[in-house]
C-alpha positions in Angstrom: 48.5 77.4 118.3 49.7 74.2 119.9 50.5 73.7 123.5 54.1 73.1 124.6 55.6 70.9 127.3 59.2 71.3 128.6 60.8 68.5 130.5 63.5 69.6 132.9 65.9 67.2 134.8 67.8 68.6 137.8 70.0 67.3 140.6 67.0 67.4 142.9 64.2 65.9 140.8 62.3 66.4 137.5 60.0 69.2 136.5 57.4 69.5 133.8 56.5 72.9 132.5 53.4 73.4 130.3 52.0 76.3 128.4 49.5 77.2 125.7 50.6 78.4 122.2 51.2 81.9 123.5 53.9 80.8 125.9 53.0 83.7 128.2 52.2 81.8 131.4 53.5 78.4 132.5 52.3 75.7 134.9 55.0 73.9 136.8 54.6 70.3 137.9 57.2 68.8 140.3 59.5 68.0 141.6 59.0 64.4 140.4 61.4 62.0 142.3 62.3 64.8 144.7 65.9 64.6 145.9 67.0 62.3 143.0 69.3 63.3 140.1 67.3 63.2 136.9 69.8 63.1 134.1 67.3 63.1 131.3 63.5 63.2 130.5 62.2 62.6 127.0 58.7 62.3 125.6 57.7 60.1 122.6 56.8 61.7 119.3 54.4 58.8 118.6 52.6 59.1 122.0 53.2 62.5 123.6 51.9 61.1 126.9 54.7 58.5 127.1 57.6 60.0 128.9 60.9 58.3 129.9 63.1 59.5 132.7 66.6 58.5 133.9 66.6 58.6 137.7 69.9 58.1 139.5 71.4 58.2 143.0 74.8 57.3 144.4 73.1 54.9 146.8 70.6 53.0 144.6 72.2 53.5 141.2 70.2 53.8 138.0 66.4 53.5 137.8 64.4 53.9 134.6 61.0 55.5 135.1 58.2 55.9 132.6 54.8 57.6 132.4 51.8 57.0 130.2 49.8 60.0 131.3 52.2 62.9 130.6 54.0 62.7 134.0 51.0 62.5 136.3 52.0 59.0 137.5 55.2 57.1 137.0 56.2 53.4 137.0 59.3 51.3 136.4 58.6 49.3 133.2 57.8 45.7 133.8 57.8 46.1 137.6 54.8 45.4 139.8 53.9 48.5 142.0 54.7 46.6 145.2 58.2 45.8 143.8 58.9 49.3 142.5 61.2 50.4 145.3 64.9 50.5 144.6 66.6 47.2 145.1 69.8 45.3 144.5 70.4 43.5 142.2 68.4 45.8 140.0 65.2 44.7 138.5 65.2 43.7 134.8 64.2 47.2 133.5 67.3 48.7 135.2 69.9 46.2 134.0 72.2 47.5 131.4 74.7 44.6 130.9 77.5 45.0 128.4 77.8 42.1 126.0 80.1 39.4 127.3 81.6 36.1 126.0 79.4 33.1 126.5 82.6 31.0 127.1 84.5 33.2 129.6 81.8 35.5 130.8 84.2 38.4 130.3 83.2 41.6 128.4 83.8 41.4 124.7 85.5 44.8 124.7 87.7 46.8 127.1 89.1 50.3 127.2 92.4 51.7 128.3 92.4 52.7 132.0 94.3 55.7 133.5 97.3 53.4 134.3 97.6 52.1 130.7 96.0 48.7 131.4 92.8 47.5 129.8 89.7 47.8 131.9 86.2 46.3 131.3 83.3 48.6 130.6 81.2 49.3 133.8 77.7 50.7 133.6 77.1 53.8 135.8 74.1 55.7 134.5 71.9 56.7 131.6 72.8 60.1 130.3 70.4 60.3 127.4 67.1 58.7 126.4 65.8 58.9 122.9 62.4 57.3 122.0 61.8 56.1 118.5 60.0 58.4 116.1 57.8 55.5 114.9 57.2 53.2 117.9 56.5 54.4 121.4 57.8 51.1 122.9 61.2 51.5 121.2 63.7 53.6 123.1 67.5 54.1 123.0 69.7 54.9 125.9 73.1 56.5 125.8 75.0 55.4 128.9 78.2 55.8 130.9 80.6 54.0 130.4 80.2 54.9 126.8 77.7 52.6 125.0 74.3 52.6 123.3 71.5 50.3 124.5 68.1 49.8 122.9 64.7 48.5 124.2 61.7 47.4 122.1 59.4 46.7 125.0 59.0 50.1 126.5 62.1 49.8 128.7 61.3 46.4 130.3 64.6 44.9 128.9 67.7 46.3 127.2 70.5 45.1 125.0 73.7 46.7 123.9 74.2 47.9 120.3 77.7 47.3 119.1 78.8 50.9 118.2 82.0 51.6 116.3 80.5 54.3 114.0 78.0 57.1 113.8 74.8 56.3 111.8 72.4 53.4 111.3 69.6 53.2 108.9 68.5 49.7 110.2 67.5 50.4 113.8 71.1 49.8 115.1 71.7 46.5 113.3 74.2 47.9 110.9 76.3 51.1 111.2 78.4 53.2 108.8 81.1 55.8 109.6 80.4 59.4 109.0 83.7 61.2 109.1 84.0 63.0 105.8 85.0 66.6 106.5 85.9 65.9 110.2 89.4 66.0 111.7 90.5 62.4 111.8 92.4 62.6 115.0 90.0 61.8 117.9 87.0 62.7 115.9 84.9 60.1 117.8 86.3 60.7 121.2 85.6 64.5 121.1 81.8 64.2 120.6 80.3 64.5 124.1 77.3 62.8 125.4 74.7 65.5 124.6 76.6 67.6 122.1 74.7 66.4 119.1 71.3 67.4 117.8 69.1 66.6 114.8 66.9 69.2 113.2 63.3 68.3 114.1 62.1 69.6 110.7 64.8 68.0 108.6 66.2 64.6 109.5 69.2 65.3 107.2 70.3 68.3 109.3 72.7 67.3 112.1 74.9 69.4 114.4 77.5 68.4 116.9 80.1 70.0 119.1 83.5 68.8 120.4 85.6 69.2 123.5 88.0 71.3 121.4 85.3 74.0 120.9 84.3 73.2 117.3 80.8 73.0 116.0 80.1 71.1 112.8 77.0 70.8 110.7 75.7 68.3 108.0 72.9 68.9 105.6 72.9 65.4 104.2 72.4 63.2 107.2 76.1 63.0 108.1 77.5 62.0 104.7 79.7 65.1 105.0 80.4 67.8 107.5 81.3 71.5 107.5 82.7 73.5 110.4 80.6 76.4 111.7 83.0 77.7 114.4 86.4 76.6 115.8 87.1 78.8 118.8 84.4 78.1 121.4 85.0 76.7 124.9 84.5 73.0 125.3 81.0 72.3 123.9 78.7 70.5 126.4 75.3 70.5 124.6 73.8 71.4 121.2 70.1 71.9 120.5 68.4 73.1 117.3 65.7 75.8 117.5 63.6 76.5 114.5 62.5 80.2 114.2 59.3 81.1 112.3 
C-alpha cells in the first residue's frame, strides 16, 4: 500500500499531512509560512518531492514558493537565499505581467468595469497551481484577474497564455472551444476558479461546476458535456475521488 500526502492551504499558513497506506494515523507538518494566506499547494506527479505553493499577503502581495524535498525546506525559484525576503518591485519569479503592446505599453485586452468602462487586467494573486504531468519544471498558474500563466523553468519566470477557450493539446500554444452540450449564455463566465477537475485515472473524464449550481461531466476530454445536476447552490470546488 502506498503512502499518501495531503497538502492543505489555509489563511494562516500551509500544512502537510502524511500517512501510510492504511490512513489510520497522520503526521502533521506546519504551519509553513505561518500567518500567510496559502491559496494553493500542489505537488508534481513527475517528482513527488517538488511542491509549489502560492503565498499571499495584503502587504507584500503574491510570492511563489517551491520545495524540492517534500516541504522540509522552501525557496523562491531563481532567488538567492539572501534576497528571498518579500520586496517591491517583486523579484522575477513573482512577476505575473499581462501581455501589453510593444508600441503603447498598454494591455492587449481589457474587461468591463463596474461602471461600464473598460479596465485593464490587474494581477492580484495566484489561485491555482498545476504542475505538468510530464515535466517537473513546467507549471501553470491560474490567477486573478482571470488569466492563465505558464513557466518552463520551475517558476523562475512566467508568461501569459492567451486564453479564449477551454482546451489545449499543444501545451497552451493553441486552444479550441469545448462548449457542445453546455448552455451558451455565460458558459465561460460561470466556471469558477477551482470548480473543475480531471479524473486522475482517465484524462478524458472532466467535471466542472458553475455559479448557477450545475455540475457537468465529459467522458471524451471535453468534446461534449452532459449535465449531472442542476439545482445545487453555487459550486465553489469540484474534486474527483476514485473508489476501489
